C-alpha positions as CSV (number, residue, x, y, z in Angstrom):
1,M,146.3,62.5,6.9
2,F,150.0,63.2,6.2
3,S,152.9,63.0,8.6
4,T,154.7,66.1,9.6
5,G,157.7,65.2,7.5
6,W,158.3,65.5,3.7
7,A,155.1,63.7,2.8
8,R,153.0,66.9,3.4
9,F,155.2,68.9,1.0
10,A,155.1,66.1,-1.6
11,H,151.3,66.2,-1.5
12,Q,151.3,70.0,-2.0
13,F,153.7,69.6,-4.9
14,T,151.5,67.0,-6.5
15,N,148.5,69.3,-6.3
16,Y,150.4,72.1,-7.8
17,Y,151.7,70.0,-10.7
18,R,148.3,68.6,-11.4
19,N,146.4,71.9,-11.4
20,S,148.8,74.6,-12.5
21,P,150.1,75.5,-15.9
22,L,153.4,73.7,-16.4
23,W,156.1,75.3,-18.5
24,S,158.5,73.1,-20.4
25,P,161.5,74.0,-22.6
26,P,161.3,74.0,-26.3
27,R,162.0,70.6,-28.1
28,T,160.9,68.7,-24.9
29,R,161.1,65.3,-26.6
30,F,164.8,65.7,-27.4
31,R,165.9,66.5,-23.9
32,E,167.0,64.2,-21.1
33,W,165.2,64.7,-17.8
34,M,166.4,64.1,-14.2
35,F,164.2,64.2,-11.1
36,I,165.0,64.2,-7.4
37,P,162.2,62.6,-5.3
38,F,161.2,63.6,-1.8
39,G,162.7,61.5,0.9
40,N,166.0,59.7,0.6
41,S,165.4,58.1,-2.8
42,P,168.2,58.5,-5.3
43,P,167.9,60.8,-8.4
44,I,166.0,59.5,-11.4
45,R,167.9,60.0,-14.6
46,H,167.7,59.2,-18.3
47,K,164.0,60.0,-18.7
48,G,162.5,61.2,-21.9
49,F,159.0,62.6,-22.7
50,S,157.3,63.3,-26.0
51,D,155.6,66.4,-24.6
52,V,154.8,68.4,-21.5
53,D,151.8,66.2,-20.7
54,G,154.1,63.3,-20.3
55,V,156.2,65.3,-17.8
56,R,153.1,66.3,-15.9
57,Q,151.8,62.7,-15.7
58,F,155.2,61.5,-14.4
59,I,155.5,64.1,-11.6
60,T,151.9,63.8,-10.4
61,Q,152.2,60.0,-10.1
62,R,155.4,60.4,-8.0
63,P,156.0,63.9,-6.6
64,M,159.5,65.4,-7.1
65,H,161.0,68.3,-5.2
66,S,163.4,69.1,-8.1
67,C,163.2,68.7,-11.9
68,F,166.0,69.2,-14.3
69,Y,166.3,69.0,-18.1
70,S,169.4,68.8,-20.3
71,T,170.6,71.7,-22.3
72,A,171.7,69.2,-24.9
73,Y,169.4,67.5,-27.5
74,W,169.4,63.8,-28.1
75,H,167.6,61.5,-30.5
76,K,167.3,58.9,-27.7
77,P,167.5,60.8,-24.4
78,Y,166.1,57.8,-22.5
79,E,169.1,55.6,-23.2
80,L,171.2,54.8,-20.2
81,K,174.6,55.1,-21.9
82,M,175.6,58.5,-23.2
83,A,177.0,56.9,-26.4
84,D,173.6,55.5,-27.2
85,K,171.7,58.8,-26.8
86,D,172.8,60.1,-30.2
87,W,173.7,63.7,-29.7
88,I,172.0,66.3,-31.9
89,G,173.2,69.6,-30.4
90,A,172.9,71.9,-27.4
91,D,171.6,75.3,-26.3
92,L,174.1,78.0,-25.7
93,I,174.1,78.9,-22.0
94,F,175.6,81.8,-20.1
95,D,175.6,81.2,-16.3
96,L,176.0,84.5,-14.3
97,D,176.5,84.0,-10.6
98,G,177.2,86.8,-8.2
99,D,178.7,85.2,-5.1
100,H,182.2,85.0,-6.6
101,L,182.5,88.7,-7.6
102,P,184.7,91.1,-5.6
103,G,182.7,93.2,-3.2
104,V,179.6,91.1,-3.6
105,T,178.2,88.9,-0.9
106,D,175.1,86.6,-0.8
107,R,174.4,88.0,2.6
108,D,173.1,91.1,0.8
109,F,170.9,89.3,-1.7
110,P,169.2,92.3,-3.4
111,A,172.5,94.0,-4.0
112,M,174.0,90.9,-5.4
113,L,171.1,90.5,-7.9
114,D,171.4,94.1,-8.9
115,V,175.0,93.6,-9.8
116,I,174.3,90.4,-11.8
117,Q,171.4,92.0,-13.5
118,E,173.6,94.7,-14.8
119,Q,176.2,92.1,-15.8
120,A,173.6,90.2,-17.8
121,Y,172.5,93.4,-19.5
122,T,176.1,94.3,-20.4
123,L,176.7,90.8,-21.7
124,W,173.8,90.9,-24.1
125,N,173.9,94.6,-25.2
126,D,177.7,95.0,-25.4
127,Y,178.8,91.6,-26.6
128,L,176.3,89.0,-27.8
129,Q,173.9,91.2,-29.8
130,P,176.3,93.7,-31.4
131,E,179.4,91.6,-31.9
132,F,178.0,88.1,-32.5
133,G,174.7,89.2,-34.1
134,F,172.6,87.2,-31.7
135,D,168.8,87.7,-32.2
136,E,166.7,88.5,-29.2
137,K,163.9,86.1,-30.4
138,Y,166.1,83.2,-29.5
139,L,167.0,84.5,-26.0
140,Q,165.4,83.4,-22.7
141,V,166.7,84.9,-19.4
142,T,165.9,82.9,-16.3
143,F,166.6,83.4,-12.6
144,S,168.9,80.7,-11.4
145,G,167.0,80.3,-8.1
146,H,169.9,81.3,-5.9
147,R,172.8,83.4,-7.1
148,G,172.1,85.0,-10.5
149,F,170.7,84.6,-14.0
150,H,171.0,82.2,-16.9
151,L,170.9,83.4,-20.5
152,H,169.6,80.6,-22.7
153,Y,170.2,81.2,-26.4
154,R,168.4,78.7,-28.7
155,D,169.3,79.6,-32.3
156,P,169.1,76.3,-34.3
157,T,172.0,77.4,-36.4
158,L,174.3,77.3,-33.3
159,F,173.1,74.0,-31.8
160,Q,176.0,72.1,-33.1
161,L,178.8,74.4,-32.0
162,D,181.5,72.2,-30.4
163,S,183.1,72.8,-27.1
164,E,186.0,74.6,-28.7
165,A,183.8,77.1,-30.5
166,R,181.9,77.8,-27.3
167,R,185.1,78.4,-25.5
168,E,186.1,80.9,-28.1
169,I,183.0,82.9,-27.5
170,V,183.7,83.0,-23.8
171,S,187.4,83.9,-24.5
172,H,186.3,86.9,-26.6
173,I,183.9,88.1,-23.9
174,R,186.6,87.8,-21.3
175,G,189.1,89.6,-23.4
176,E,191.7,86.8,-23.4
177,D,194.6,87.3,-25.8
178,V,193.5,90.8,-26.8
179,D,196.3,92.7,-28.6
180,V,196.3,95.9,-26.5
181,K,199.3,97.4,-28.3
182,S,197.6,97.0,-31.7
183,S,194.5,98.7,-30.3
184,L,196.4,101.6,-28.9
185,S,198.3,102.1,-32.2
186,R,194.9,102.8,-33.8
187,Y,193.8,105.2,-31.0
188,H,192.8,108.0,-33.3
189,Q,190.9,105.9,-35.8
190,G,187.2,106.4,-35.8
191,D,186.1,103.0,-37.0
192,R,187.1,101.0,-33.9
193,T,184.8,98.1,-32.7
194,G,184.9,95.4,-30.1
195,W,187.8,95.3,-27.7
196,S,189.7,97.9,-29.7
197,K,186.9,100.3,-28.9
198,R,186.7,99.3,-25.3
199,I,190.5,99.7,-24.8
200,N,190.5,103.2,-26.4
201,R,187.4,104.2,-24.5
202,G,189.2,103.2,-21.3
203,M,192.3,105.1,-22.3
204,A,190.2,108.3,-22.8
205,K,189.2,108.1,-19.1
206,V,192.8,107.9,-17.8
């Protein structure tokens, strides 16, 4: 018999983890895992597993209410010091949340998700695929569980992009440092692409 507190939920989670298909991210053995147990126990970090069966065994022996994996890859994800983990690379993640957008409120959850879903579609179809040449076979779109969607892009050729290169991708999408005057000077040219095309398309609506 279980108490009326968190132990009942922990028991149900254990049954679920033991008997249900368990998804795990690609390259499981190179990722660091973190778990938050039921009760008041502190998070458990710096865990590494060779495969999804190892993850399952761990969370059925001690039920967790939250499980997290790193977007980075490490040769030794189980090491306690970051310098000892030996970084390999990282997924490219685009985190789209709706609660900060103008005119959007999390009190109207369906409407917020509609807006973010459209934003995610635009990000992929207007930027990442046509302008960066991203291939859909490396894309995974997930619901964040609260405010929006995450786009995970796992092309091995991009794993080792450093933080500066990743910022440049975001800067392009945001239109930072776009030369508006130069784009307008080519208003009547028919071979416009990227932000030049967007600016001229906007001018045509004025």
